[in-house]
C-alpha positions as CSV (number, residue, x, y, z in Angstrom):
1,X,-12.6,19.9,-18.4
2,X,-11.8,19.8,-14.7
3,X,-15.4,20.4,-13.6
4,X,-16.5,17.7,-16.0
5,X,-14.1,15.3,-14.5
6,X,-15.3,16.1,-11.0
7,X,-18.9,15.5,-11.9
8,X,-18.4,12.9,-14.6
9,X,-20.0,10.1,-12.6
10,X,-23.3,11.9,-12.5
11,X,-23.2,12.5,-16.3
12,X,-21.4,9.3,-17.4
13,X,-23.4,7.0,-15.2
14,X,-26.8,8.7,-14.9
15,X,-28.4,5.4,-13.8
16,X,-25.8,4.7,-11.2
17,X,-25.9,8.0,-9.2
18,X,-27.3,6.2,-6.2
19,X,-25.2,3.1,-6.6
20,X,-21.8,4.2,-5.4
21,X,-22.5,4.1,-1.7
22,X,-24.5,0.9,-2.2
23,X,-21.6,-0.8,-3.9
24,X,-19.2,0.5,-1.2
25,X,-21.5,-1.1,1.4
26,X,-21.6,-4.3,-0.7
27,X,-17.8,-4.4,-0.8
28,X,-17.7,-3.7,3.0
29,X,-20.1,-6.5,3.6
30,X,-18.0,-9.0,1.5
31,X,-14.9,-7.8,3.2
32,X,-16.4,-8.6,6.6
33,X,-17.3,-12.0,5.3
34,X,-13.7,-12.7,4.3
35,X,-12.2,-11.7,7.6
36,X,-10.3,-14.6,9.2
37,X,-12.5,-16.3,11.8
38,X,-15.1,-14.1,10.2
39,X,-18.7,-14.2,9.2
40,X,-20.1,-16.1,6.2
41,X,-21.8,-14.5,3.2
42,X,-25.3,-13.6,3.9
43,X,-28.1,-13.6,1.4
44,X,-30.8,-15.8,0.0
45,X,-28.8,-17.1,-2.9
46,X,-25.3,-16.4,-1.6
47,X,-22.9,-19.3,-1.2
48,X,-22.0,-19.9,2.5
49,X,-18.2,-19.7,2.4
50,X,-15.8,-18.3,4.9
51,X,-12.3,-18.9,6.2
52,X,-13.6,-21.4,8.7
53,X,-15.3,-23.5,6.1
54,X,-12.2,-23.2,3.9
55,X,-10.0,-24.4,6.7
56,X,-12.4,-27.2,7.6
57,X,-12.9,-28.5,4.1
58,X,-9.6,-27.8,2.3
59,X,-6.8,-26.4,4.4
60,X,-7.4,-28.6,7.4
61,X,-7.2,-31.9,5.4
62,X,-4.1,-30.6,3.6
63,X,-2.4,-29.9,7.0
64,X,-3.3,-33.3,8.2
65,X,-1.8,-35.0,5.1
66,X,1.4,-33.0,5.7
67,X,1.2,-34.0,9.4
68,X,1.0,-30.4,10.7
69,X,-0.6,-30.6,14.1
70,X,-1.7,-28.0,16.6
71,X,1.0,-27.6,19.2
72,X,0.0,-28.1,22.8
73,X,1.1,-24.9,24.6
74,X,1.4,-24.7,28.4
75,X,-1.3,-22.3,29.6
76,X,-0.5,-19.8,32.3
77,X,-2.3,-20.4,35.6
78,X,-5.2,-17.9,36.2
79,X,-4.1,-14.8,38.1
80,X,-6.3,-11.7,38.1
81,X,-3.5,-9.3,39.0
82,X,-1.1,-10.5,36.3
83,X,-3.9,-10.7,33.7
84,X,-4.8,-7.1,34.3
85,X,-1.2,-6.0,33.8
86,X,-0.9,-8.2,30.7
87,X,-4.0,-6.8,29.0
88,X,-3.9,-3.1,30.1
89,X,-0.2,-2.2,30.8
90,X,2.4,-4.4,29.2
91,X,2.9,-7.9,27.8
92,X,6.7,-7.8,28.4
93,X,7.3,-6.1,31.8
94,X,10.8,-4.9,32.6
95,X,12.8,-5.8,35.7
96,X,11.2,-3.0,37.7
97,X,7.7,-4.2,37.0
98,X,8.7,-7.8,37.6
99,X,10.2,-6.9,41.0
100,X,7.0,-5.0,42.0
101,X,4.7,-7.8,40.9
102,X,6.9,-10.3,42.7
103,X,6.6,-8.4,46.0
104,X,2.8,-7.9,45.5
105,X,2.1,-11.6,44.8
106,X,4.9,-13.0,47.0
107,X,6.2,-14.9,44.0
108,X,9.7,-15.5,42.9
109,X,10.7,-13.0,40.1
110,X,11.5,-15.9,37.8
111,X,8.0,-17.3,38.3
112,X,6.4,-14.0,37.3
113,X,8.6,-13.9,34.2
114,X,7.6,-17.4,33.4
115,X,3.9,-16.6,33.7
116,X,4.2,-13.7,31.2
117,X,6.2,-15.9,28.8
118,X,3.5,-18.6,29.0
119,X,0.8,-16.0,28.6
120,X,2.4,-14.6,25.5
121,X,2.8,-18.0,24.0
122,X,-0.8,-18.8,24.8
123,X,-2.0,-16.0,22.4
124,X,0.3,-17.0,19.5
125,X,-1.4,-18.9,16.7
126,X,-0.3,-22.5,16.2
127,X,1.5,-23.7,13.1
128,X,-1.6,-25.4,11.9
129,X,-3.6,-22.2,12.2
130,X,-0.9,-20.2,10.4
131,X,-0.8,-22.9,7.7
132,X,-4.6,-22.6,7.1
133,X,-4.6,-18.8,6.9
134,X,-1.6,-18.8,4.5
135,X,-3.3,-21.4,2.4
136,X,-6.4,-19.2,2.3
137,X,-4.4,-16.2,1.1
138,X,-2.4,-18.3,-1.3
139,X,-5.6,-19.6,-2.9
140,X,-7.1,-16.1,-3.2
141,X,-3.9,-14.5,-4.6
142,X,-3.4,-17.3,-7.1
143,X,-7.0,-17.3,-8.3
144,X,-7.2,-13.5,-8.6
145,X,-3.8,-13.2,-10.3
146,X,-4.9,-15.9,-12.8
147,X,-8.1,-14.1,-13.5
148,X,-6.4,-10.7,-13.8
149,X,-3.7,-11.8,-16.2
150,X,-6.2,-13.7,-18.3
151,X,-8.5,-10.7,-18.5
152,X,-5.7,-8.2,-19.2
153,X,-4.1,-10.5,-21.8
154,X,-7.1,-9.7,-24.0
155,X,-7.1,-6.0,-23.2
156,X,-5.3,-3.5,-25.4
157,X,-4.1,-1.3,-22.5
158,X,-1.8,-4.1,-21.2
159,X,0.3,-3.9,-24.4
160,X,0.0,-0.1,-24.9
161,X,-0.5,1.8,-21.6
162,X,-1.5,5.0,-23.6
163,X,-4.8,3.2,-24.2
164,X,-5.6,3.8,-20.5
165,X,-6.2,7.4,-21.3
166,X,-7.6,7.5,-24.8
167,X,-11.3,8.5,-24.8
168,X,-11.1,9.1,-21.0
169,X,-13.4,9.5,-19.1
170,X,-15.9,7.9,-21.7
171,X,-14.5,4.4,-21.1
172,X,-17.0,1.5,-20.7
173,X,-17.0,-0.5,-17.5
174,X,-17.2,-4.1,-18.5
175,X,-18.6,-6.8,-16.2
176,X,-15.3,-8.6,-16.1
177,X,-13.5,-5.4,-14.9
178,X,-16.2,-4.7,-12.4
179,X,-16.0,-8.1,-10.7
180,X,-12.2,-7.8,-10.7
181,X,-12.5,-4.5,-8.9
182,X,-15.2,-5.6,-6.4
183,X,-13.3,-8.8,-5.5
184,X,-10.0,-7.0,-4.9
185,X,-11.7,-4.3,-2.9
186,X,-13.5,-6.8,-0.7
187,X,-10.4,-8.8,0.0
188,X,-8.4,-5.8,1.1
189,X,-11.2,-4.6,3.3
190,X,-11.0,-8.1,4.9
191,X,-7.3,-7.7,5.5
192,X,-7.8,-4.3,7.0
193,X,-10.3,-5.7,9.5
194,X,-8.3,-8.8,10.3
195,X,-5.3,-6.8,11.4
196,X,-7.2,-5.6,14.5
197,X,-8.5,-9.0,15.5
198,X,-5.4,-11.1,14.7
199,X,-2.2,-11.4,16.6
200,X,-0.3,-8.1,16.2
201,X,2.5,-8.5,13.7
202,X,5.8,-6.7,13.6
203,X,4.9,-4.9,10.3
204,X,1.4,-3.8,11.6
205,X,1.9,-0.1,10.8
206,X,3.4,-0.7,7.4
207,X,0.6,-3.2,6.4
208,X,-2.0,-0.8,7.8
209,X,-0.7,2.0,5.6
210,X,-0.5,-0.3,2.7
211,X,-4.1,-1.6,3.0
212,X,-5.3,2.0,3.5
213,X,-3.5,3.2,0.4
214,X,-4.7,0.2,-1.6
215,X,-8.4,0.6,-0.6
216,X,-8.2,4.3,-1.3
217,X,-6.6,3.7,-4.7
218,X,-9.1,1.0,-5.7
219,X,-12.1,3.1,-4.6
220,X,-10.7,6.3,-6.0
221,X,-9.8,4.8,-9.4
222,X,-13.3,3.2,-9.6
223,X,-15.1,6.5,-8.8
224,X,-12.9,8.4,-11.3
225,X,-13.2,5.7,-14.0
226,X,-9.5,5.0,-14.0
227,X,-10.3,1.4,-14.2
228,X,-7.8,0.4,-16.9
229,X,-4.7,1.7,-15.2
230,X,-6.1,0.4,-11.9
231,X,-6.4,-3.1,-13.2
232,X,-2.7,-2.9,-14.2
233,X,-1.7,-1.8,-10.7
234,X,-3.7,-4.7,-9.1
235,X,-2.2,-7.3,-11.4
236,X,1.4,-6.1,-10.8
237,X,0.8,-6.4,-7.0
238,X,-0.8,-9.8,-7.2
239,X,2.1,-11.3,-9.2
240,X,4.4,-12.1,-6.3
241,X,2.0,-12.4,-3.3
242,X,1.0,-16.0,-3.9
243,X,4.6,-17.1,-4.1
244,X,5.3,-15.6,-0.6
245,X,2.3,-17.5,0.8
246,X,3.5,-20.7,-1.0
247,X,6.9,-20.3,0.7
248,X,5.2,-20.0,4.0
249,X,3.3,-23.1,3.4
250,X,6.5,-25.0,2.6
251,X,8.1,-23.6,5.7
252,X,5.2,-24.7,7.9
253,X,5.3,-28.2,6.3
254,X,9.1,-28.3,7.0
255,X,10.1,-28.6,3.3
256,X,13.1,-26.3,3.7
257,X,14.5,-26.7,0.2
258,X,11.2,-26.0,-1.4
259,X,10.8,-23.0,0.9
260,X,14.2,-21.6,0.0
261,X,13.5,-22.1,-3.7
262,X,10.1,-20.4,-3.6
263,X,11.5,-17.6,-1.6
264,X,14.2,-17.0,-4.1
265,X,11.6,-17.0,-6.9
266,X,9.4,-14.7,-4.9
267,X,12.2,-12.2,-4.3
268,X,13.1,-12.1,-8.0
269,X,9.5,-11.5,-9.0
270,X,9.0,-9.0,-6.2
271,X,12.0,-6.9,-7.2
272,X,11.1,-7.1,-10.8
273,X,7.4,-6.1,-10.4
274,X,7.7,-3.6,-7.5
275,X,11.0,-1.9,-8.4
276,X,11.1,-2.1,-12.2
277,X,7.7,-2.7,-13.7
278,X,5.7,-0.6,-11.3
279,X,7.8,2.6,-11.4
280,X,8.9,2.4,-15.1
281,X,5.6,1.1,-16.5
282,X,2.8,2.1,-14.2
283,X,4.1,5.3,-12.7
284,X,5.3,6.4,-16.1
285,X,1.8,6.2,-17.6
286,X,0.1,7.8,-14.6
287,X,2.6,10.6,-14.3
288,X,3.7,11.4,-17.8
289,X,1.4,9.8,-20.5
290,X,-1.8,10.9,-18.7
291,X,-0.4,14.4,-18.4
292,X,0.4,14.4,-22.1
293,X,-3.0,13.0,-23.3
294,X,-5.6,14.4,-20.9
295,X,-3.6,16.9,-18.8
296,X,-3.6,17.3,-15.0
297,X,-6.8,17.7,-12.9
298,X,-7.4,17.8,-9.1
299,X,-7.9,14.1,-8.6
300,X,-4.9,13.4,-10.8
301,X,-2.6,14.7,-8.0
302,X,-4.2,12.6,-5.3
303,X,-4.1,9.4,-7.4
304,X,-0.4,9.8,-8.1
305,X,0.4,10.6,-4.5
306,X,-1.2,7.4,-3.4
307,X,0.8,5.5,-6.0
308,X,4.0,7.1,-4.8
309,X,3.2,6.1,-1.2
310,X,2.9,2.5,-2.5
311,X,6.3,2.8,-4.2
312,X,7.9,3.9,-0.9
313,X,6.4,0.9,0.8
314,X,7.9,-1.3,-2.0
315,X,11.3,0.1,-1.3
316,X,10.9,-0.7,2.5
317,X,9.8,-4.2,1.8
318,X,12.6,-4.8,-0.7
319,X,15.1,-3.9,1.9
320,X,13.5,-6.4,4.4
321,X,13.5,-9.1,1.7
322,X,17.1,-8.4,0.8
323,X,18.0,-8.7,4.5
324,X,16.3,-12.0,4.7
325,X,18.1,-13.2,1.6
326,X,21.4,-12.1,3.1
327,X,20.7,-14.0,6.3
328,X,19.6,-17.0,4.3
329,X,23.0,-17.0,2.4
330,X,24.8,-16.8,5.7
331,X,22.8,-19.5,7.5
332,X,22.1,-21.7,4.5
333,X,18.3,-21.5,4.8
334,X,15.4,-19.0,5.1
335,X,14.8,-18.8,8.8
336,X,11.8,-16.4,8.9
337,X,10.0,-13.7,7.1
338,X,10.7,-10.3,8.6
339,X,7.9,-8.8,6.5
340,X,5.1,-11.1,7.6
341,X,6.6,-13.2,10.4
342,X,6.7,-16.7,8.9
343,X,7.8,-18.4,12.1
344,X,6.2,-16.3,14.9
345,X,4.2,-13.2,15.6
346,X,5.7,-10.0,16.6
347,X,5.8,-10.6,20.4
348,X,9.3,-12.1,20.5
349,X,10.9,-13.4,23.6
350,X,12.8,-10.5,25.2
351,X,16.5,-10.9,25.7
352,X,17.7,-9.7,29.1
353,X,20.9,-7.9,29.9
354,X,23.4,-9.3,32.5
355,X,22.4,-6.5,34.9
356,X,18.7,-7.4,34.6
357,X,19.6,-11.1,35.2
358,X,21.5,-10.2,38.4
359,X,18.6,-8.0,39.6
360,X,16.1,-10.8,39.0
361,X,18.1,-13.5,40.7
362,X,16.7,-14.7,44.0
363,X,18.4,-13.6,47.3
364,X,20.1,-17.0,47.6
365,X,21.5,-16.8,44.1
366,X,19.2,-19.6,42.8
367,X,18.5,-19.8,39.1
368,X,15.9,-22.5,39.0
369,X,18.4,-25.4,39.4
370,X,18.4,-25.5,43.3
371,X,21.3,-23.1,43.4
372,X,23.5,-25.0,41.0
373,X,24.2,-24.2,37.3
374,X,23.3,-26.9,34.8
375,X,25.4,-28.3,32.0
376,X,24.2,-25.5,29.7
377,X,24.3,-21.8,30.6
378,X,21.1,-20.4,31.9
379,X,21.1,-17.7,29.3
380,X,20.7,-20.4,26.6
381,X,17.9,-22.3,28.4
382,X,15.6,-19.6,29.9
383,X,13.9,-19.0,26.6
384,X,12.8,-22.6,26.3
385,X,10.4,-22.7,29.3
């Protein structure tokens, strides 16, 4: 039985023995096409459609209607020495580095700090850019979830998860299930690539592990013909993602009440799908019902380990969402998304300790106001340069 499962693709799909790598390459090609700021689909009969064209034709006009404009950020003046430090050493130098650069350039320490702050802000995406990217992800998540729930509604294994393992591995791959898998795989490849060309987010490592586990699960379940249970996993994960993107869109458009409402709905569905449905419905059938019906085999262990990794990530994200909800209750609104950085990217303005401020003060004790303190404390104003 185990040997048969290991080589079942060759026996069950004799006419597709050479197609697995070709399909993987096809998904990779689609994934590159879906990368933000990415390349269009290539091919004689393929539709030319990418994020840029989506932003230009759909998201851009929507942003204009909602009066979301690109902010004019002050660009840092060109400086080869500081640029080299910024790109190769650190983007947020400490007081020791600032003092050294100040002496090297014969600049005031505050001027060096201001340059790095402007340079960091220069790399951050504008609200309009973030709105367009969120609208792209919202459109995809909503469409793929609608397709998935419509497809699974007519499938017997949605109502009885034991159907995922009956007659395994002799289960037919329908065209609807095939396109569902290829589209999901292509999109997660695009997210994997875009992490390295986008502004680095605070949850970079967590999202990288998530995308890696997701791509491995989709590919592995396809190769092992675990398509039925794989479709359930994908649908459960898509159920809440479009609501998070919708909350971001409302936040960028400054509809705070709508943002709060959507975030509450998102949190409820996220907790319900990731902490209740996934462990008690999906993991139950992959761990126990599959063991009972077909018994364990080598790939069974790997498949369930990857699902358990996803569940650990679900717990981490649930904690972050609960923390946002607690802050929202205290402040009266959702301020930002700690999971995906609704308001800004991960390069936050660094807070300085009183000792660092004293070290960085000029010899005359000046603080940028000709030696006199303004009406507001400097500690409240220095982040607004």
